[in-house]
C-alpha positions as CSV (number, residue, x, y, z in Angstrom):
1,M,15.5,-6.5,15.6
2,E,13.8,-10.0,15.4
3,T,13.3,-10.1,11.7
4,D,12.2,-13.7,12.1
5,N,9.2,-12.4,13.9
6,L,8.2,-10.5,10.8
7,K,8.7,-13.5,8.4
8,E,6.4,-15.5,10.7
9,F,3.9,-12.6,10.7
10,E,3.9,-12.7,6.9
11,L,3.4,-16.4,6.7
12,K,0.7,-16.5,9.4
13,Y,-1.3,-13.6,8.0
14,S,-0.7,-14.2,4.1
15,C,0.4,-10.6,3.6
16,F,1.3,-11.1,0.0
17,T,-2.0,-12.9,-0.8
18,K,-3.9,-10.2,0.9
19,A,-1.9,-7.5,-1.0
20,T,-2.8,-9.3,-4.3
21,N,-6.4,-9.5,-3.5
22,G,-6.4,-5.8,-2.4
23,F,-4.7,-4.8,-5.6
24,W,-7.4,-6.4,-7.7
25,E,-10.3,-5.0,-5.6
26,Y,-8.7,-1.5,-5.9
27,V,-8.1,-1.7,-9.7
28,N,-11.5,-3.1,-10.4
29,S,-13.2,-0.5,-8.3
30,W,-11.1,2.3,-9.9
31,K,-12.1,1.0,-13.4
32,V,-15.8,1.4,-12.4
33,D,-15.7,4.4,-10.3
34,E,-13.3,6.5,-12.3
35,P,-13.1,5.1,-15.9
36,D,-11.5,8.1,-17.5
37,E,-8.7,8.2,-14.9
38,F,-8.3,4.5,-15.1
39,Y,-8.0,4.6,-18.9
40,E,-5.5,7.5,-18.8
41,A,-3.3,5.4,-16.4
42,F,-3.5,2.0,-18.2
43,M,-4.4,3.1,-21.7
44,T,-6.8,0.2,-22.0
45,F,-9.6,-1.4,-20.0
46,D,-8.2,-4.8,-20.6
47,I,-6.2,-5.5,-17.5
48,S,-5.8,-9.2,-18.1
49,K,-2.1,-8.7,-19.1
50,I,-1.3,-7.3,-15.7
51,V,1.1,-9.7,-13.8
52,L,1.8,-9.3,-10.1
53,E,5.0,-10.7,-8.7
54,K,5.9,-11.2,-5.0
55,G,8.4,-8.5,-4.1
56,Q,10.8,-8.6,-1.3
57,P,9.7,-10.1,2.0
58,I,8.6,-7.6,4.6
59,E,11.4,-5.1,4.7
60,Y,10.1,-2.1,6.3
61,V,7.9,-0.6,9.0
62,Q,5.2,2.0,8.3
63,T,4.3,4.4,11.0
64,T,1.0,6.5,10.7
65,L,0.2,9.7,12.4
66,V,-3.3,11.2,12.2
67,V,-3.1,15.0,11.8
68,L,-5.8,16.9,13.6
69,F,-6.4,20.6,12.9
70,M,-9.1,22.8,14.4
71,E,-10.5,19.8,16.3
72,G,-11.0,17.6,13.2
73,F,-9.2,15.2,10.9
74,F,-6.9,17.1,8.6
75,A,-4.5,14.6,7.1
76,E,-2.4,11.4,7.6
77,Y,1.3,11.4,7.8
78,R,3.1,8.1,6.9
79,I,6.8,7.3,7.2
80,L,8.4,4.1,6.0
81,Q,11.6,2.9,7.6
82,K,13.9,-0.1,6.7
83,L,14.4,-2.6,9.5
84,N,17.8,-0.9,10.3
85,G,15.9,2.4,11.0
86,E,16.8,4.2,7.8
87,I,14.0,6.2,6.4
88,M,12.9,5.1,3.0
89,D,9.9,7.5,2.2
90,D,7.3,9.6,3.8
91,G,4.2,11.4,2.7
92,L,1.3,13.4,3.7
93,S,-2.2,12.3,2.7
94,F,-5.2,14.6,2.7
95,K,-8.4,12.6,2.6
């Protein structure tokens, strides 16, 4: 597999910057929308001590399947695979 193409993709589309921005949007929305749940997870409303570090470069591919049942959306199935094809994780999400 051409992993150099994935590295170029990460640089071109600023994947880690977008992930960082997405994290803060998610956390701040969670804090406002579900304050009890948020506090239970972080044990504080002061999130200024959270530090985000860049993890490994792009190292997996995610494939998503939409699960339809009785002619409507039922769930999403996601599978993560390393670039060598090894399965890392999978999950079923009901929205």
